[in-house]
C-alpha positions as CSV (number, residue, x, y, z in Angstrom):
1,M,4.0,-5.3,22.9
2,M,3.6,-1.5,22.4
3,E,2.5,0.2,25.5
4,K,-0.7,2.3,25.1
5,N,1.0,5.5,26.0
6,A,4.2,4.8,23.9
7,K,5.2,7.5,21.5
8,I,4.4,6.2,18.1
9,Y,5.2,8.0,14.8
10,V,3.4,7.3,11.6
11,A,5.0,8.5,8.6
12,G,2.6,9.6,5.7
13,H,-0.4,9.8,8.0
14,R,-2.4,11.6,5.4
15,G,-2.2,8.8,2.8
16,M,-4.5,5.8,2.5
17,V,-2.4,3.5,4.5
18,G,-1.1,6.0,7.0
19,S,-4.5,7.3,7.9
20,A,-5.8,3.8,8.3
21,I,-2.9,2.9,10.7
22,V,-3.7,6.1,12.7
23,R,-7.4,5.1,12.9
24,E,-6.5,1.6,14.0
25,L,-4.1,2.7,16.7
26,E,-6.7,5.2,18.0
27,R,-9.3,2.4,17.9
28,Q,-7.1,0.2,20.0
29,G,-6.5,2.9,22.6
30,Y,-3.0,4.2,21.7
31,T,-2.9,7.8,22.8
32,N,0.5,9.2,21.9
33,L,0.7,9.4,18.2
34,V,3.1,11.7,16.4
35,T,2.4,12.9,12.9
36,R,3.9,15.4,10.4
37,T,2.4,16.5,7.1
38,H,4.7,16.7,4.0
39,K,4.8,20.4,4.4
40,E,6.1,20.1,7.9
41,L,8.5,17.4,7.2
42,D,10.0,16.5,3.8
43,L,11.1,12.8,4.4
44,T,13.5,12.9,1.4
45,R,15.6,15.6,3.2
46,Q,18.1,13.7,5.4
47,D,18.8,16.7,7.7
48,A,15.2,17.4,8.3
49,V,14.4,13.7,9.2
50,E,17.5,13.5,11.5
51,D,16.3,16.7,13.4
52,F,12.8,15.3,13.8
53,F,14.0,12.1,15.3
54,E,16.4,13.8,17.6
55,K,13.8,16.1,18.8
56,E,10.8,13.9,19.1
57,R,12.5,10.5,19.9
58,P,9.6,8.2,18.9
59,E,9.6,4.7,20.4
60,Y,7.9,2.9,17.6
61,V,7.7,3.9,14.0
62,F,5.3,2.8,11.2
63,H,6.6,3.7,7.6
64,P,3.8,3.5,5.1
65,A,4.7,6.8,3.4
66,G,5.6,6.8,-0.3
67,K,5.0,8.2,-3.8
68,V,2.5,5.8,-5.3
69,G,0.6,5.5,-8.6
70,G,-0.8,3.2,-11.4
71,I,0.8,1.7,-14.5
72,E,0.9,5.0,-16.4
73,A,2.3,7.1,-13.5
74,N,4.9,4.6,-12.7
75,Q,6.0,4.0,-16.4
76,S,6.4,7.7,-17.1
77,A,8.2,8.7,-13.8
78,L,10.5,5.7,-13.0
79,A,13.3,7.9,-11.7
80,D,11.0,10.0,-9.5
81,F,9.4,6.9,-8.0
82,M,12.7,5.3,-7.3
83,Y,14.4,8.5,-5.8
84,E,11.6,9.7,-3.5
85,N,10.7,6.3,-2.1
86,M,14.4,5.2,-1.7
87,M,15.3,8.5,0.0
88,M,12.2,8.4,2.4
89,A,13.0,4.7,3.4
90,M,16.8,5.3,4.0
91,N,16.3,8.5,6.0
92,V,13.5,7.3,8.2
93,M,15.1,3.9,9.1
94,H,18.7,5.4,9.4
95,S,17.4,7.9,11.9
96,A,15.2,5.4,13.6
97,Y,18.3,3.2,14.2
98,K,20.5,6.1,15.2
99,T,18.0,7.3,17.9
100,G,17.3,3.9,19.3
101,V,13.8,3.3,18.1
102,K,12.5,0.2,19.8
103,K,10.7,-1.2,16.6
104,L,9.9,-0.1,13.1
105,E,7.6,-1.4,10.4
106,F,8.3,-0.7,6.9
107,L,5.6,-1.2,4.3
108,G,6.3,-2.2,0.7
109,S,4.2,-3.5,-2.1
110,S,3.6,-6.7,-3.9
111,C,5.3,-5.4,-6.9
112,I,8.6,-6.2,-5.2
113,Y,8.1,-9.8,-6.4
114,P,9.3,-11.0,-9.8
115,R,7.0,-10.5,-12.8
116,M,7.0,-14.3,-13.4
117,A,6.9,-15.3,-9.7
118,P,5.4,-18.6,-8.7
119,Q,1.6,-18.2,-7.7
120,P,0.6,-17.6,-5.0
121,M,3.9,-15.7,-4.2
122,P,5.6,-16.7,-1.1
123,E,7.9,-14.2,0.8
124,S,10.9,-16.3,-0.2
125,C,10.7,-15.6,-4.1
126,L,11.9,-12.2,-3.6
127,L,14.9,-11.4,-6.0
128,T,14.7,-14.7,-7.6
129,S,14.1,-13.3,-11.2
130,E,13.4,-10.1,-13.0
131,L,10.8,-7.5,-12.0
132,E,7.9,-6.1,-14.0
133,K,9.5,-3.3,-16.1
134,T,6.6,-0.8,-15.8
135,N,7.1,-0.2,-12.1
136,E,10.8,-1.2,-11.7
137,G,11.8,2.1,-10.1
138,Y,9.2,1.8,-7.2
139,A,9.9,-1.8,-6.8
140,L,13.6,-1.3,-6.4
141,A,13.1,1.4,-3.8
142,K,10.8,-0.8,-1.7
143,I,13.2,-3.9,-2.1
144,S,16.0,-1.6,-0.8
145,G,13.9,-0.5,2.1
146,L,13.1,-4.0,3.3
147,K,16.6,-5.2,2.7
148,Y,17.9,-2.3,4.8
149,C,15.4,-3.3,7.6
150,E,17.1,-6.9,7.4
151,F,20.7,-5.5,7.3
152,L,20.1,-3.2,10.3
153,N,18.8,-6.1,12.2
154,R,21.7,-8.2,11.3
155,Q,24.4,-5.6,11.8
156,Y,23.0,-3.7,14.8
157,G,20.5,-5.9,16.3
158,T,17.4,-3.6,15.7
159,D,13.9,-5.0,15.7
160,F,12.8,-3.7,12.2
161,I,10.2,-5.6,10.3
162,S,8.4,-5.1,7.0
163,V,5.1,-5.9,5.5
164,M,4.2,-6.3,1.8
165,P,0.5,-5.6,1.0
166,T,-1.4,-6.7,-2.2
167,N,-3.5,-4.1,-4.1
168,L,-5.1,-1.8,-1.4
169,Y,-8.3,0.2,-1.6
170,G,-10.6,2.1,0.9
171,P,-11.1,5.5,2.7
172,N,-8.7,8.3,1.5
173,D,-7.7,6.5,-1.7
174,N,-6.6,8.5,-4.7
175,Y,-9.3,8.8,-7.4
176,H,-7.3,11.0,-9.9
177,P,-8.2,10.1,-13.5
178,E,-4.5,9.3,-14.6
179,H,-2.6,8.7,-11.3
180,S,-4.7,6.2,-9.4
181,H,-4.7,2.5,-9.1
182,V,-7.2,0.2,-10.8
183,L,-10.0,0.0,-8.3
184,P,-10.4,3.7,-7.3
185,A,-10.0,4.5,-11.1
186,L,-12.9,2.1,-11.8
187,I,-15.0,3.6,-9.0
188,R,-14.5,7.1,-10.5
189,R,-15.0,6.0,-14.1
190,F,-18.3,4.2,-13.5
191,H,-19.6,7.0,-11.2
192,E,-19.0,9.5,-13.9
193,A,-20.5,7.3,-16.6
194,K,-23.6,6.8,-14.5
195,E,-23.8,10.5,-13.7
196,S,-23.5,11.5,-17.4
197,G,-25.6,8.6,-18.8
198,A,-22.7,7.3,-20.9
199,P,-23.8,4.3,-23.0
200,S,-20.4,2.5,-22.5
201,V,-17.2,2.6,-20.5
202,T,-13.8,1.5,-22.0
203,C,-11.3,-0.2,-19.7
204,W,-7.6,-1.0,-20.4
205,G,-6.4,-4.4,-21.7
206,D,-8.6,-7.4,-22.2
207,G,-9.9,-7.9,-18.6
208,S,-7.9,-11.2,-18.1
209,P,-5.3,-10.4,-15.5
210,L,-6.0,-11.8,-12.1
211,R,-5.8,-9.5,-9.2
212,E,-6.2,-9.6,-5.3
213,F,-7.4,-6.8,-3.2
214,L,-7.3,-5.9,0.5
215,Y,-9.5,-3.3,2.3
216,V,-7.0,-0.8,3.9
217,D,-8.5,-1.0,7.4
218,D,-7.8,-4.7,7.3
219,L,-4.1,-3.9,6.5
220,A,-3.9,-1.5,9.3
221,N,-5.3,-4.1,11.7
222,L,-2.5,-6.5,10.4
223,C,0.2,-3.7,10.8
224,V,-0.7,-3.2,14.4
225,F,-0.9,-7.0,15.1
226,L,2.5,-7.5,13.6
227,M,4.1,-4.8,15.5
228,N,2.9,-6.6,18.7
229,N,3.4,-10.2,17.6
230,Y,6.2,-10.5,15.0
231,S,9.9,-10.1,14.7
232,G,12.0,-11.3,11.8
233,N,14.1,-10.5,8.9
234,E,11.9,-11.8,6.3
235,T,8.9,-9.7,5.1
236,V,5.3,-10.7,5.8
237,N,2.7,-10.7,2.9
238,A,-0.6,-9.0,3.6
239,G,-3.6,-10.0,1.4
240,S,-6.9,-11.8,1.3
241,G,-5.6,-14.9,-0.5
242,K,-8.4,-14.5,-2.9
243,E,-8.2,-13.3,-6.6
244,L,-10.6,-12.3,-9.4
245,T,-10.1,-11.1,-13.0
246,I,-10.0,-7.4,-13.8
247,K,-13.2,-8.2,-15.9
248,E,-14.9,-9.6,-12.9
249,L,-13.8,-6.6,-10.8
250,T,-15.2,-4.1,-13.3
251,E,-18.6,-5.9,-13.3
252,L,-18.5,-5.7,-9.5
253,V,-17.7,-2.1,-9.4
254,A,-20.4,-1.3,-12.0
255,K,-23.0,-3.3,-9.9
256,V,-22.2,-1.5,-6.7
257,I,-22.3,1.9,-8.3
258,G,-25.3,1.0,-10.4
259,Y,-24.1,1.6,-13.8
260,E,-26.0,-0.4,-16.4
261,G,-24.2,0.5,-19.6
262,E,-21.9,-1.6,-21.7
263,I,-18.2,-2.3,-20.7
264,K,-15.7,-2.3,-23.5
265,W,-12.0,-3.3,-23.6
266,D,-9.2,-1.5,-25.3
267,T,-6.9,-4.3,-26.2
268,T,-4.2,-1.9,-27.6
269,R,-3.6,-0.9,-23.8
270,P,-1.3,-3.0,-21.6
271,N,-2.7,-5.6,-19.2
272,G,0.3,-5.4,-16.7
273,T,1.3,-8.6,-14.9
274,P,-0.9,-11.6,-15.8
275,R,-1.4,-12.7,-12.1
276,K,-0.3,-11.3,-8.8
277,L,-1.6,-13.4,-5.8
278,L,0.2,-13.4,-2.4
279,D,0.7,-16.5,-0.5
280,V,-0.6,-15.3,2.9
281,S,-0.1,-18.6,4.9
282,K,2.6,-16.8,7.0
283,A,0.2,-14.1,8.3
284,K,-2.4,-16.9,8.8
285,A,0.1,-18.9,10.8
286,L,0.7,-16.1,13.1
287,G,-3.1,-15.8,13.8
288,W,-4.3,-13.2,11.3
289,T,-7.0,-13.2,8.5
290,Y,-8.6,-10.4,6.6
291,K,-12.2,-9.4,7.5
292,T,-13.7,-7.3,4.8
293,E,-15.1,-8.9,1.8
294,L,-14.5,-7.2,-1.6
295,E,-18.1,-6.1,-2.5
296,D,-18.6,-4.7,1.0
297,G,-15.3,-2.9,0.8
298,I,-16.2,-1.5,-2.5
299,R,-19.5,-0.2,-1.1
300,L,-17.5,1.5,1.7
301,S,-15.0,2.9,-0.7
302,Y,-17.7,4.4,-3.0
303,D,-19.4,5.9,0.1
304,D,-16.0,7.6,0.9
305,F,-15.7,8.8,-2.8
306,L,-19.2,10.4,-2.6
307,H,-18.6,12.1,0.7
308,N,-14.9,13.1,0.0
309,P,-15.0,15.5,-3.0
310,I,-11.4,16.8,-2.4
311,R,-10.1,13.2,-2.9
312,A,-12.3,12.8,-6.0
313,E,-10.8,15.9,-7.7
314,R,-7.1,15.4,-7.1
C-alpha cells in the first residue's frame, strides 16, 4: 500500500488521464505529489528524465503520459506516435528502475490487442495476431512499454504493473476537430451544429462498429486501486464491460446536447475496428467495477466542454 505521505510522481499530469489520477490521489488523501509540465521536463529526452529521477527520487510512479489522437491523427503520423510514446515509456521506466522506485504503473490502450482479437478481449490475447494498421505505431510503443514492465520484473525483481484502458472520456479531454477521439469529437460537432442551427450532422463510416467507454475518473480510481492491490506481469484491462454501436453513441450525444437535426453517415470514410470490447473479469475478480454510466458521463463531459473554452479550441 502507498503511504499517504509517499512521494508520488504522475507523468503527464495535465492530460485527461494524468489530471484524473492527480484528482483521485488528492481525493484519497495523498499529499506528496510531484508533477512536471512538458515544458519543464521533456520525457523523450533521456538525460532530462534521468536527472529528474536522480534529483526527485519518487517512491511511486504513474505513467499515463503519451501522444494520443484519433484515427486520422494516428494514420498520418505513425512515426511520431511510435517514437514519442516509445521514448517516454523507456526513459521513465528505465530511470524508475535505476533509482529504486518501489512501484510503477504504466498505462497503455486497448489498441494494443489484435485487430481481430476474440471478443471480449482477454489480457492473454496480446500479440496473438496482427494489429489494426491505422494506429500500429502507437500500439507498438504501448506494447513495448508493458513488455518492458514485465521484463524489468523478471530480470530485476521490480514491481512494475500495467493497465490497459478502453476508450476514455471526461474532464480535460481533447476536443480538437481533427485530432480528438470519437466521443469528444461528437460532443464538439453536435454542440456546434446546435449553436449554428445546422439541419444535419455527418459522421464517419456507417455507425455499425461497437465501442466501449469508461469515464476517466473511474479509470483513475482503478489505477490507484491497482497500485495498492495488484502485482503481476500481465496487464489489467480497464473498462465498463458494456458496449454500444457508434450510431447509438451519436444518438446519445445528440440527446444530451439537445441537437434535434438529422444524423447522416459518410460511408466512404473508414469505420475502424468492427468491435473492441475488453474482458474486464480480471479487475472484477480483484474487487473493482466502474461507477459512471455513459449518459451521466457524457453530461459531465459536456459540462466540462462548456466551461473549459481552452480545451474546446485546441
